[in-house]
PyMOL CGO cylinders between C-alpha atoms (Angstrom):
from pymol import cmd
from pymol.cgo import CYLINDER

trace = [
    CYLINDER, 0.00, 0.00, 0.00, 2.85, 2.38, 0.79, 0.3, 1, 1, 1, 1, 1, 1,
    CYLINDER, 2.85, 2.38, 0.79, 4.21, 2.16, -2.76, 0.3, 1, 1, 1, 1, 1, 1,
    CYLINDER, 4.21, 2.16, -2.76, 0.85, 3.13, -4.25, 0.3, 1, 1, 1, 1, 1, 1,
    CYLINDER, 0.85, 3.13, -4.25, 0.47, 5.94, -1.75, 0.3, 1, 1, 1, 1, 1, 1,
    CYLINDER, 0.47, 5.94, -1.75, 3.88, 7.25, -2.78, 0.3, 1, 1, 1, 1, 1, 1,
    CYLINDER, 3.88, 7.25, -2.78, 2.76, 7.08, -6.42, 0.3, 1, 1, 1, 1, 1, 1,
    CYLINDER, 2.76, 7.08, -6.42, -0.22, 9.28, -5.52, 0.3, 1, 1, 1, 1, 1, 1,
    CYLINDER, -0.22, 9.28, -5.52, 2.13, 11.75, -3.82, 0.3, 1, 1, 1, 1, 1, 1,
    CYLINDER, 2.13, 11.75, -3.82, 4.51, 11.78, -6.79, 0.3, 1, 1, 1, 1, 1, 1,
    CYLINDER, 4.51, 11.78, -6.79, 1.67, 12.43, -9.22, 0.3, 1, 1, 1, 1, 1, 1,
    CYLINDER, 1.67, 12.43, -9.22, 0.68, 15.71, -7.55, 0.3, 1, 1, 1, 1, 1, 1,
    CYLINDER, 0.68, 15.71, -7.55, 3.80, 17.52, -8.71, 0.3, 1, 1, 1, 1, 1, 1,
    CYLINDER, 3.80, 17.52, -8.71, 4.14, 15.73, -12.06, 0.3, 1, 1, 1, 1, 1, 1,
    CYLINDER, 4.14, 15.73, -12.06, 4.95, 18.24, -14.76, 0.3, 1, 1, 1, 1, 1, 1,
    CYLINDER, 4.95, 18.24, -14.76, 6.41, 20.77, -12.31, 0.3, 1, 1, 1, 1, 1, 1,
    CYLINDER, 6.41, 20.77, -12.31, 9.82, 21.59, -13.71, 0.3, 1, 1, 1, 1, 1, 1,
    CYLINDER, 9.82, 21.59, -13.71, 12.43, 22.27, -11.02, 0.3, 1, 1, 1, 1, 1, 1,
    CYLINDER, 12.43, 22.27, -11.02, 14.28, 24.41, -13.56, 0.3, 1, 1, 1, 1, 1, 1,
    CYLINDER, 14.28, 24.41, -13.56, 11.50, 27.00, -13.71, 0.3, 1, 1, 1, 1, 1, 1,
    CYLINDER, 11.50, 27.00, -13.71, 10.37, 29.38, -11.00, 0.3, 1, 1, 1, 1, 1, 1,
    CYLINDER, 10.37, 29.38, -11.00, 6.76, 28.26, -11.25, 0.3, 1, 1, 1, 1, 1, 1,
    CYLINDER, 6.76, 28.26, -11.25, 7.76, 24.61, -11.05, 0.3, 1, 1, 1, 1, 1, 1,
    CYLINDER, 7.76, 24.61, -11.05, 9.92, 25.14, -7.99, 0.3, 1, 1, 1, 1, 1, 1,
    CYLINDER, 9.92, 25.14, -7.99, 7.17, 27.15, -6.31, 0.3, 1, 1, 1, 1, 1, 1,
    CYLINDER, 7.17, 27.15, -6.31, 4.63, 24.36, -6.88, 0.3, 1, 1, 1, 1, 1, 1,
    CYLINDER, 4.63, 24.36, -6.88, 6.96, 21.67, -5.55, 0.3, 1, 1, 1, 1, 1, 1,
    CYLINDER, 6.96, 21.67, -5.55, 7.95, 23.70, -2.49, 0.3, 1, 1, 1, 1, 1, 1,
    CYLINDER, 7.95, 23.70, -2.49, 4.33, 24.66, -1.80, 0.3, 1, 1, 1, 1, 1, 1,
    CYLINDER, 4.33, 24.66, -1.80, 3.08, 21.07, -1.96, 0.3, 1, 1, 1, 1, 1, 1,
    CYLINDER, 3.08, 21.07, -1.96, 5.96, 19.68, 0.12, 0.3, 1, 1, 1, 1, 1, 1,
    CYLINDER, 5.96, 19.68, 0.12, 5.68, 22.42, 2.76, 0.3, 1, 1, 1, 1, 1, 1,
    CYLINDER, 5.68, 22.42, 2.76, 1.92, 21.93, 3.03, 0.3, 1, 1, 1, 1, 1, 1,
    CYLINDER, 1.92, 21.93, 3.03, 2.44, 18.18, 3.45, 0.3, 1, 1, 1, 1, 1, 1,
    CYLINDER, 2.44, 18.18, 3.45, 5.11, 18.65, 6.13, 0.3, 1, 1, 1, 1, 1, 1,
    CYLINDER, 5.11, 18.65, 6.13, 2.90, 21.06, 8.07, 0.3, 1, 1, 1, 1, 1, 1,
    CYLINDER, 2.90, 21.06, 8.07, -0.10, 18.74, 7.76, 0.3, 1, 1, 1, 1, 1, 1,
    CYLINDER, -0.10, 18.74, 7.76, 2.00, 15.78, 8.93, 0.3, 1, 1, 1, 1, 1, 1,
    CYLINDER, 2.00, 15.78, 8.93, 3.20, 17.68, 12.00, 0.3, 1, 1, 1, 1, 1, 1,
    CYLINDER, 3.20, 17.68, 12.00, -0.38, 18.61, 12.83, 0.3, 1, 1, 1, 1, 1, 1,
    CYLINDER, -0.38, 18.61, 12.83, -1.58, 15.00, 12.55, 0.3, 1, 1, 1, 1, 1, 1,
    CYLINDER, -1.58, 15.00, 12.55, 1.20, 13.26, 14.45, 0.3, 1, 1, 1, 1, 1, 1,
    CYLINDER, 1.20, 13.26, 14.45, 0.95, 13.26, 18.19, 0.3, 1, 1, 1, 1, 1, 1,
    CYLINDER, 0.95, 13.26, 18.19, 2.37, 10.97, 20.88, 0.3, 1, 1, 1, 1, 1, 1,
    CYLINDER, 2.37, 10.97, 20.88, 0.83, 7.54, 20.51, 0.3, 1, 1, 1, 1, 1, 1,
    CYLINDER, 0.83, 7.54, 20.51, -0.44, 8.15, 16.98, 0.3, 1, 1, 1, 1, 1, 1,
    CYLINDER, -0.44, 8.15, 16.98, 0.57, 6.14, 13.94, 0.3, 1, 1, 1, 1, 1, 1,
    CYLINDER, 0.57, 6.14, 13.94, 3.00, 8.21, 11.83, 0.3, 1, 1, 1, 1, 1, 1,
    CYLINDER, 3.00, 8.21, 11.83, 2.62, 5.84, 8.88, 0.3, 1, 1, 1, 1, 1, 1,
    CYLINDER, 2.62, 5.84, 8.88, -1.14, 6.42, 8.82, 0.3, 1, 1, 1, 1, 1, 1,
    CYLINDER, -1.14, 6.42, 8.82, -0.54, 10.18, 8.98, 0.3, 1, 1, 1, 1, 1, 1,
    CYLINDER, -0.54, 10.18, 8.98, 1.93, 9.90, 6.09, 0.3, 1, 1, 1, 1, 1, 1,
    CYLINDER, 1.93, 9.90, 6.09, -0.68, 8.09, 3.97, 0.3, 1, 1, 1, 1, 1, 1,
    CYLINDER, -0.68, 8.09, 3.97, -3.16, 10.90, 4.57, 0.3, 1, 1, 1, 1, 1, 1,
    CYLINDER, -3.16, 10.90, 4.57, -0.59, 13.59, 3.87, 0.3, 1, 1, 1, 1, 1, 1,
    CYLINDER, -0.59, 13.59, 3.87, 0.62, 11.91, 0.66, 0.3, 1, 1, 1, 1, 1, 1,
    CYLINDER, 0.62, 11.91, 0.66, -2.88, 12.30, -0.75, 0.3, 1, 1, 1, 1, 1, 1,
    CYLINDER, -2.88, 12.30, -0.75, -3.02, 16.03, 0.02, 0.3, 1, 1, 1, 1, 1, 1,
    CYLINDER, -3.02, 16.03, 0.02, -3.27, 18.06, -3.15, 0.3, 1, 1, 1, 1, 1, 1,
    CYLINDER, -3.27, 18.06, -3.15, -3.95, 15.05, -5.36, 0.3, 1, 1, 1, 1, 1, 1,
    CYLINDER, -3.95, 15.05, -5.36, -7.49, 15.99, -6.44, 0.3, 1, 1, 1, 1, 1, 1,
    CYLINDER, -7.49, 15.99, -6.44, -6.30, 17.80, -9.57, 0.3, 1, 1, 1, 1, 1, 1,
    CYLINDER, -6.30, 17.80, -9.57, -4.00, 14.97, -10.63, 0.3, 1, 1, 1, 1, 1, 1,
    CYLINDER, -4.00, 14.97, -10.63, -6.80, 12.42, -10.04, 0.3, 1, 1, 1, 1, 1, 1,
    CYLINDER, -6.80, 12.42, -10.04, -9.17, 14.48, -12.19, 0.3, 1, 1, 1, 1, 1, 1,
    CYLINDER, -9.17, 14.48, -12.19, -6.52, 14.80, -14.92, 0.3, 1, 1, 1, 1, 1, 1,
    CYLINDER, -6.52, 14.80, -14.92, -5.85, 11.04, -14.93, 0.3, 1, 1, 1, 1, 1, 1,
    CYLINDER, -5.85, 11.04, -14.93, -2.22, 11.53, -13.90, 0.3, 1, 1, 1, 1, 1, 1,
    CYLINDER, -2.22, 11.53, -13.90, -2.52, 9.71, -10.59, 0.3, 1, 1, 1, 1, 1, 1,
    CYLINDER, -2.52, 9.71, -10.59, -4.15, 6.69, -12.17, 0.3, 1, 1, 1, 1, 1, 1,
    CYLINDER, -4.15, 6.69, -12.17, -1.25, 6.38, -14.61, 0.3, 1, 1, 1, 1, 1, 1,
    CYLINDER, -1.25, 6.38, -14.61, 1.30, 6.65, -11.78, 0.3, 1, 1, 1, 1, 1, 1,
    CYLINDER, 1.30, 6.65, -11.78, -0.50, 3.95, -9.77, 0.3, 1, 1, 1, 1, 1, 1,
    CYLINDER, -0.50, 3.95, -9.77, -0.77, 1.69, -12.83, 0.3, 1, 1, 1, 1, 1, 1,
    CYLINDER, -0.77, 1.69, -12.83, 2.94, 2.08, -13.59, 0.3, 1, 1, 1, 1, 1, 1,
    CYLINDER, 2.94, 2.08, -13.59, 3.85, 1.33, -9.98, 0.3, 1, 1, 1, 1, 1, 1,
    CYLINDER, 3.85, 1.33, -9.98, 1.64, -1.75, -10.01, 0.3, 1, 1, 1, 1, 1, 1,
    CYLINDER, 1.64, -1.75, -10.01, 3.21, -3.18, -13.17, 0.3, 1, 1, 1, 1, 1, 1,
    CYLINDER, 3.21, -3.18, -13.17, 6.72, -2.62, -11.76, 0.3, 1, 1, 1, 1, 1, 1,
    CYLINDER, 6.72, -2.62, -11.76, 5.76, -4.21, -8.47, 0.3, 1, 1, 1, 1, 1, 1,
    CYLINDER, 5.76, -4.21, -8.47, 4.29, -7.24, -10.22, 0.3, 1, 1, 1, 1, 1, 1,
    CYLINDER, 4.29, -7.24, -10.22, 7.28, -7.51, -12.54, 0.3, 1, 1, 1, 1, 1, 1,
    CYLINDER, 7.28, -7.51, -12.54, 4.98, -7.27, -15.55, 0.3, 1, 1, 1, 1, 1, 1,
    CYLINDER, 4.98, -7.27, -15.55, 6.01, -6.22, -19.01, 0.3, 1, 1, 1, 1, 1, 1,
    CYLINDER, 6.01, -6.22, -19.01, 3.86, -3.14, -19.34, 0.3, 1, 1, 1, 1, 1, 1,
    CYLINDER, 3.86, -3.14, -19.34, 2.08, -1.97, -22.44, 0.3, 1, 1, 1, 1, 1, 1,
    CYLINDER, 2.08, -1.97, -22.44, -0.34, 0.87, -23.06, 0.3, 1, 1, 1, 1, 1, 1,
    CYLINDER, -0.34, 0.87, -23.06, -3.45, -1.37, -22.96, 0.3, 1, 1, 1, 1, 1, 1,
    CYLINDER, -3.45, -1.37, -22.96, -2.36, -2.84, -19.61, 0.3, 1, 1, 1, 1, 1, 1,
    CYLINDER, -2.36, -2.84, -19.61, -1.66, 0.59, -18.13, 0.3, 1, 1, 1, 1, 1, 1,
    CYLINDER, -1.66, 0.59, -18.13, -4.99, 1.91, -19.38, 0.3, 1, 1, 1, 1, 1, 1,
    CYLINDER, -4.99, 1.91, -19.38, -6.89, -0.99, -17.83, 0.3, 1, 1, 1, 1, 1, 1,
    CYLINDER, -6.89, -0.99, -17.83, -5.06, -0.69, -14.50, 0.3, 1, 1, 1, 1, 1, 1,
    CYLINDER, -5.06, -0.69, -14.50, -5.55, 3.09, -14.52, 0.3, 1, 1, 1, 1, 1, 1,
    CYLINDER, -5.55, 3.09, -14.52, -9.29, 2.55, -15.04, 0.3, 1, 1, 1, 1, 1, 1,
    CYLINDER, -9.29, 2.55, -15.04, -9.40, 0.19, -12.05, 0.3, 1, 1, 1, 1, 1, 1,
    CYLINDER, -9.40, 0.19, -12.05, -7.48, 2.69, -9.89, 0.3, 1, 1, 1, 1, 1, 1,
    CYLINDER, -7.48, 2.69, -9.89, -9.88, 5.43, -10.95, 0.3, 1, 1, 1, 1, 1, 1,
    CYLINDER, -9.88, 5.43, -10.95, -12.87, 3.27, -10.07, 0.3, 1, 1, 1, 1, 1, 1,
    CYLINDER, -12.87, 3.27, -10.07, -11.50, 2.54, -6.60, 0.3, 1, 1, 1, 1, 1, 1,
    CYLINDER, -11.50, 2.54, -6.60, -10.78, 6.23, -6.03, 0.3, 1, 1, 1, 1, 1, 1,
    CYLINDER, -10.78, 6.23, -6.03, -14.23, 7.44, -7.07, 0.3, 1, 1, 1, 1, 1, 1,
    CYLINDER, -14.23, 7.44, -7.07, -15.98, 4.66, -5.12, 0.3, 1, 1, 1, 1, 1, 1,
    CYLINDER, -15.98, 4.66, -5.12, -14.00, 5.48, -1.96, 0.3, 1, 1, 1, 1, 1, 1,
    CYLINDER, -14.00, 5.48, -1.96, -14.58, 9.20, -2.40, 0.3, 1, 1, 1, 1, 1, 1,
    CYLINDER, -14.58, 9.20, -2.40, -18.34, 8.71, -2.68, 0.3, 1, 1, 1, 1, 1, 1,
    CYLINDER, -18.34, 8.71, -2.68, -18.40, 6.28, 0.25, 0.3, 1, 1, 1, 1, 1, 1,
    CYLINDER, -18.40, 6.28, 0.25, -16.59, 8.75, 2.49, 0.3, 1, 1, 1, 1, 1, 1,
    CYLINDER, -16.59, 8.75, 2.49, -18.63, 11.83, 1.63, 0.3, 1, 1, 1, 1, 1, 1,
    CYLINDER, -18.63, 11.83, 1.63, -20.21, 13.17, 4.77, 0.3, 1, 1, 1, 1, 1, 1,
    CYLINDER, -20.21, 13.17, 4.77, -17.95, 11.16, 7.06, 0.3, 1, 1, 1, 1, 1, 1,
    CYLINDER, -17.95, 11.16, 7.06, -16.41, 13.40, 9.67, 0.3, 1, 1, 1, 1, 1, 1,
    CYLINDER, -16.41, 13.40, 9.67, -13.08, 12.32, 11.09, 0.3, 1, 1, 1, 1, 1, 1,
    CYLINDER, -13.08, 12.32, 11.09, -11.91, 13.58, 14.42, 0.3, 1, 1, 1, 1, 1, 1,
    CYLINDER, -11.91, 13.58, 14.42, -8.44, 13.46, 15.84, 0.3, 1, 1, 1, 1, 1, 1,
    CYLINDER, -8.44, 13.46, 15.84, -8.12, 11.73, 19.19, 0.3, 1, 1, 1, 1, 1, 1,
    CYLINDER, -8.12, 11.73, 19.19, -5.60, 13.16, 21.61, 0.3, 1, 1, 1, 1, 1, 1,
]
cmd.load_cgo(trace, "trace")
């Protein structure tokens, strides 16, 4: 699960070129927001890995809507399975990832999470 979560995180800054001012700003903004969010979520006795999974998804809405995240997850899956990847395989896996994402998003609408301290 961690590998796929990292793929989601990586997809949020895809296309941001470190060589340009705008690209650097986007990368720094996303990473700073994640670090601040992580610090806010982690408290003594909490699970830092769970907090990292939440934080890795921060800012991923745009990349999900653009289809970027699905492609990153599909590529990670084929590498993890040691599969020889092709466009049809990636497209099918990306469609499955998209379906899981939209199903989970709908299932969690209206659910309010509270932080226990």
